[in-house]
C-alpha positions in Angstrom: 21.4 -4.4 8.3 23.7 -2.0 10.1 25.1 -0.6 6.8 21.6 0.0 5.5 20.6 1.8 8.7 23.7 4.0 8.5 22.8 5.2 5.0 19.3 6.4 6.2 18.1 7.6 2.8 14.7 6.2 3.7 11.8 5.3 1.6 10.2 7.3 -1.2 6.4 6.9 -1.8 5.1 8.2 -5.1 1.7 8.2 -6.9 -1.9 8.7 -5.9 -2.5 10.9 -2.9 -6.1 11.5 -1.9 -8.3 13.2 0.6 -10.5 10.4 2.2 -13.9 11.5 3.3 -15.3 8.9 5.7 -19.1 8.5 6.2 -19.9 6.3 9.2 -23.2 4.5 8.3 -25.4 2.0 10.0 -25.1 -0.4 7.1 -24.4 -0.3 3.3 -27.9 -0.3 1.9 -29.1 -2.3 -1.1 -29.8 -0.3 -4.2 -32.9 1.9 -3.8 -32.8 1.8 0.1 -31.7 4.3 2.7 -29.2 4.2 5.5 -28.2 6.9 8.1 -24.9 8.6 8.2 -23.8 9.0 11.8 -20.5 10.9 11.4 -18.3 12.5 8.7 -14.5 12.8 8.9 -11.8 13.9 6.6 -8.4 12.2 6.4 -5.4 11.5 4.2 -5.8 8.6 1.8 -4.2 6.8 -1.1 -0.4 6.8 -0.7 -0.9 9.0 2.3 -1.8 5.9 4.3 1.6 4.3 3.6 3.4 7.6 4.1 1.9 8.1 7.5 2.3 4.4 8.5 6.0 4.5 7.7 6.5 7.9 9.5 4.8 6.5 12.7 6.6 3.2 12.5 10.0 4.9 12.8 10.0 8.7 13.6 13.7 8.8 12.5 13.0 7.2 9.1 13.1 9.7 6.2 9.9 9.3 4.2 9.7 11.2 0.9 6.4 11.9 -0.7 5.9 12.5 -4.5 2.4 13.3 -5.8 0.0 15.9 -7.2 -2.6 17.5 -5.0 -4.9 20.4 -5.7 -4.8 24.0 -4.8 -8.1 23.6 -2.8 -9.4 22.9 0.7 -8.9 19.2 0.4 -5.3 19.6 -0.7 -4.6 21.9 2.3 -6.0 19.2 4.6 -3.8 16.5 3.1 -0.6 18.6 3.4 -1.5 19.9 6.9 -1.9 16.3 8.2 1.3 15.0 6.6 3.3 18.0 7.8 2.6 17.0 11.4 5.4 14.4 11.1 8.8 16.0 10.8 10.3 13.0 9.1 8.0 13.3 6.1 9.6 15.3 3.3 6.8 17.1 1.2 9.1 18.8 -1.3 8.2 16.3 -4.0 4.4 17.2 -3.9 3.2 19.4 -6.8 0.2 21.6 -6.4 -2.3 21.9 -9.3 -5.8 21.1 -10.4 -8.3 19.6 -7.9 -7.3 17.1 -5.2 -8.3 13.5 -5.7 -11.0 12.4 -3.3 -12.2 9.0 -2.1 -15.6 8.8 -0.5 -15.5 5.9 2.0 -18.8 4.5 3.2 -17.9 2.7 6.5 -20.6 0.3 7.5 -20.8 -0.3 11.2 -22.6 -3.6 11.1 -20.1 -5.4 8.8 -17.0 -3.2 9.5 -16.5 -3.2 5.7 -16.0 -0.2 3.5 -17.1 0.8 0.0 -15.3 3.4 -2.1 -16.3 6.1 -4.5 -13.3 7.6 -6.2 -12.8 11.0 -7.9 -9.5 10.8 -9.9 -8.8 14.5 -10.4 -5.1 15.3 -9.7 -4.0 11.7 -9.5 -4.7 11.3 -13.2 -2.1 14.0 -13.9 0.8 12.3 -12.1 3.5 11.0 -14.4 7.3 10.9 -14.7 7.5 14.7 -15.2 6.0 15.2 -11.8 8.8 13.4 -10.0 11.7 15.6 -8.7 14.3 12.9 -8.3 16.6 15.1 -6.2 13.7 15.2 -3.6 12.9 11.5 -4.0 16.4 10.0 -3.5 15.9 6.9 -1.3 16.9 3.3 -0.7 13.4 2.1 -1.8 11.1 3.7 -4.3 7.5 2.7 -3.9 4.9 3.4 -6.7 1.2 3.5 -5.5 -1.4 2.7 -6.9 -1.3 1.0 -10.3 -4.7 0.8 -12.0 -5.7 4.1 -10.3 -3.6 6.7 -12.2 -4.5 7.4 -15.9 -1.1 8.7 -17.0 0.9 6.0 -15.0 -1.2 3.2 -16.5 -1.0 4.6 -20.1 0.8 2.6 -22.7 4.5 3.1 -23.4 6.1 1.8 -26.6 9.4 0.9 -24.9 8.4 -0.3 -21.4 4.8 -1.4 -21.8 3.4 1.3 -19.5 4.4 4.7 -18.2 4.5 3.2 -14.7 7.1 0.7 -15.8 9.2 3.5 -17.2 9.0 5.3 -13.8 10.2 2.1 -12.0 13.0 1.5 -14.5 14.2 5.1 -13.9 14.1 4.6 -10.2 16.3 1.5 -10.6 18.7 3.3 -12.8 19.1 5.8 -10.0 20.2 3.1 -7.7 16.9 2.5 -5.8 15.1 -0.8 -5.1 11.5 -0.6 -6.3 8.1 -1.6 -4.9 4.6 -1.5 -6.2 1.0 -1.8 -4.9 -2.1 -2.0 -7.0 -5.9 -1.6 -6.4 -8.4 -4.4 -6.5 -9.4 -3.9 -10.1 -10.3 -6.5 -12.7 -11.0 -4.3 -15.7 -9.8 -4.9 -19.2 -6.0 -4.7 -19.6 -5.4 -4.6 -15.8 -3.2 -7.7 -15.8 -1.0 -6.4 -18.6 -0.6 -3.0 -16.8 0.6 -4.8 -13.7 2.8 -7.3 -15.7 4.7 -4.4 -17.3 5.5 -2.9 -13.9 6.5 -6.2 -12.4 9.5 -6.5 -14.8 11.0 -3.6 -12.9 9.9 -4.5 -9.4 11.9 -5.7 -6.4 9.1 -5.9 -3.8 5.5 -6.8 -4.6 3.0 -7.0 -1.7 -0.6 -7.4 -2.9 -3.8 -9.1 -1.7 -5.4 -12.3 -3.0 -7.8 -10.5 -5.3 -5.0 -8.4 -6.9 -2.8 -11.5 -7.2 -5.5 -13.4 -8.9 -5.9 -10.6 -11.4 -2.2 -10.3 -12.0 -1.5 -14.0 -12.4 -4.7 -15.5 -13.7 -4.5 -18.2 -11.0 -7.6 -18.9 -8.9 -7.2 -17.6 -5.4 -10.7 -16.4 -4.5 -13.3 -19.0 -5.6 -13.3 -20.8 -2.3 -11.7 -20.8 1.1 -9.3 -23.5 0.0 -8.3 -22.0 -3.3 -5.8 -19.5 -1.8 -4.0 -22.0 0.3 -3.9 -24.5 -2.6 -2.7 -22.1 -5.3 -0.7 -19.4 -3.4 2.6 -21.0 -4.2 1.9 -21.2 -7.8 0.7 -17.6 -7.9 3.8 -16.4 -6.1 6.0 -18.3 -8.5 4.1 -16.7 -11.4 4.8 -13.2 -9.9 8.5 -14.2 -9.9 8.3 -15.3 -13.5 6.7 -11.9 -14.4 9.7 -10.1 -13.0 9.6 -9.6 -9.2 13.2 -9.7 -8.2 13.3 -10.0 -4.4 10.1 -10.5 -2.5 6.6 -11.5 -3.7 3.9 -11.5 -1.0 0.2 -12.2 -1.1 -1.7 -11.1 2.0 -5.3 -12.1 3.0 -7.3 -11.6 6.2 -6.4 -14.9 7.8 -2.9 -15.6 6.4 -0.2 -14.3 4.1 2.1 -16.1 1.7 5.6 -15.0 0.7 8.2 -16.1 -1.8 11.9 -15.0 -1.7 12.6 -14.9 -5.4 16.4 -14.9 -4.8 16.7 -18.2 -2.9 13.4 -19.9 -3.9 12.0 -20.2 -0.3 8.3 -20.0 0.4 6.7 -18.9 3.7 3.3 -18.9 5.3 2.5 -16.5 8.2 -0.8 -16.5 10.1 -2.5 -13.2 10.9 -2.7 -12.2 14.5 -5.6 -13.7 16.6 -7.4 -10.5 17.6 -10.0 -10.5 20.3 -13.7 -9.7 19.7 -14.3 -6.0 19.4 -10.6 -5.2 18.5 -11.4 -4.5 14.8 -12.9 -1.0 14.3 -12.4 -0.7 10.5 -10.5 -2.3 7.6 -9.6 0.8 5.6 -5.8 1.0 5.1 -4.9 -2.4 6.4 -3.2 -3.3 3.2 -1.1 -0.2 3.3 -0.2 -0.9 6.9 0.9 -4.4 5.8 3.0 -3.0 3.0 4.6 -0.6 5.5 5.8 -3.6 7.5 7.2 -5.3 4.4 9.1 -2.2 3.3 10.4 -1.3 6.7 11.7 -4.8 7.3 13.3 -4.8 3.8 15.0 -1.5 4.7 16.3 -3.1 8.0 17.7 -6.0 6.2 15.4 -8.5 7.8 14.4 -11.8 6.2 11.1 -12.3 4.4 9.5 -14.4 7.2 10.2 -11.8 9.8 9.0 -9.1 7.4 5.7 -10.9 7.0 5.3 -11.2 10.7 6.0 -7.5 11.2 3.6 -6.7 8.4 0.8 -8.8 9.9 1.2 -6.9 13.2 1.2 -3.6 11.4 -2.1 -4.6 9.7 -3.5 -5.5 13.1 -2.6 -2.1 14.4 -4.4 -0.4 11.5 -7.5 -2.5 12.2 -7.8 -1.1 15.7 -9.0 2.3 14.4 -11.6 3.4 11.9 -9.4 5.2 9.5 -6.3 3.9 7.7 -3.5 5.2 10.0 -4.6 6.2 13.5 -3.9 2.7 14.8 -0.3 2.5 13.6 2.3 2.5 16.3 6.1 2.8 16.7 8.1 -0.3 15.8 8.6 -1.6 19.4 4.9 -1.2 20.2 4.0 -3.1 17.0 6.3 -5.9 18.2 4.6 -5.9 21.6 1.2 -6.3 19.9 2.5 -9.2 17.9 3.8 -10.9 21.0 0.5 -10.4 22.7 -1.8 -11.7 19.9 0.4 -13.7 17.6 3.6 -14.9 19.0 7.1 -13.9 18.0 7.6 -10.9 15.6 
């Protein structure tokens, strides 16, 4: 762990970078019905959630961003918000076209969110957009598969263009990580499988894991607990080299692909009224996994840290305002969930 901290090359996060426009609504209406919008806010989204979470988790950690954002008002907002953190390196961000936008309908009655996505600049992101000199890191994370047209495109040699990017990162001496969106469309499983052959760390939710493995994890409350081990083993078979993790609201399941160990970690027991929004909780969880991997921690400790990071995210409406520094995340874990 000490050696890795001395190197301090940090974590590179490449891929989809959005402007999120949040609409606070009373409810999410049925088709044909009306609801009232109480408030509108703009924030960074997509890979920006993970970038900000990592920057806040450790202000001394180098976090390197690679993406395409537009030469427009939304792009200016994204860069302005990221530039508030001196440990975020923005040199890898290219400016062209229109910024990708996610419209987030945040229902106050259910605390659930619904997304409407405008791809725009994210569909332009590919290997040619990556300045590897700016993105040199210990871990290279690609986010999000199934959301970027060029990254998901077929590749005759590697299966997909995303797989080619991950292989290139490995060739440059970096460990690799991926995240995906909860998409069940045609070809989704094959796109993810191609990338997993070049992936060291895979942290995804139960919906995404079911899509990637074909193993039932969502049909009932019992399905996840019963089949999680099989799904994790399947992720290892598909190529995950180090850690495979499936996270869900109540619990997460992990597999250390190097020694064969399986782990189960409960989510924090949060008090009534603590949860203000669920947007970005998966990114916060991923930030804990990657930061723990960088520290040289074991997988069980990484999952406990990740669960605490997700809880921090849940404390605020948007994806990143709730994230805290590492020691404060540990204190939250001790308060609501035991040892971290």
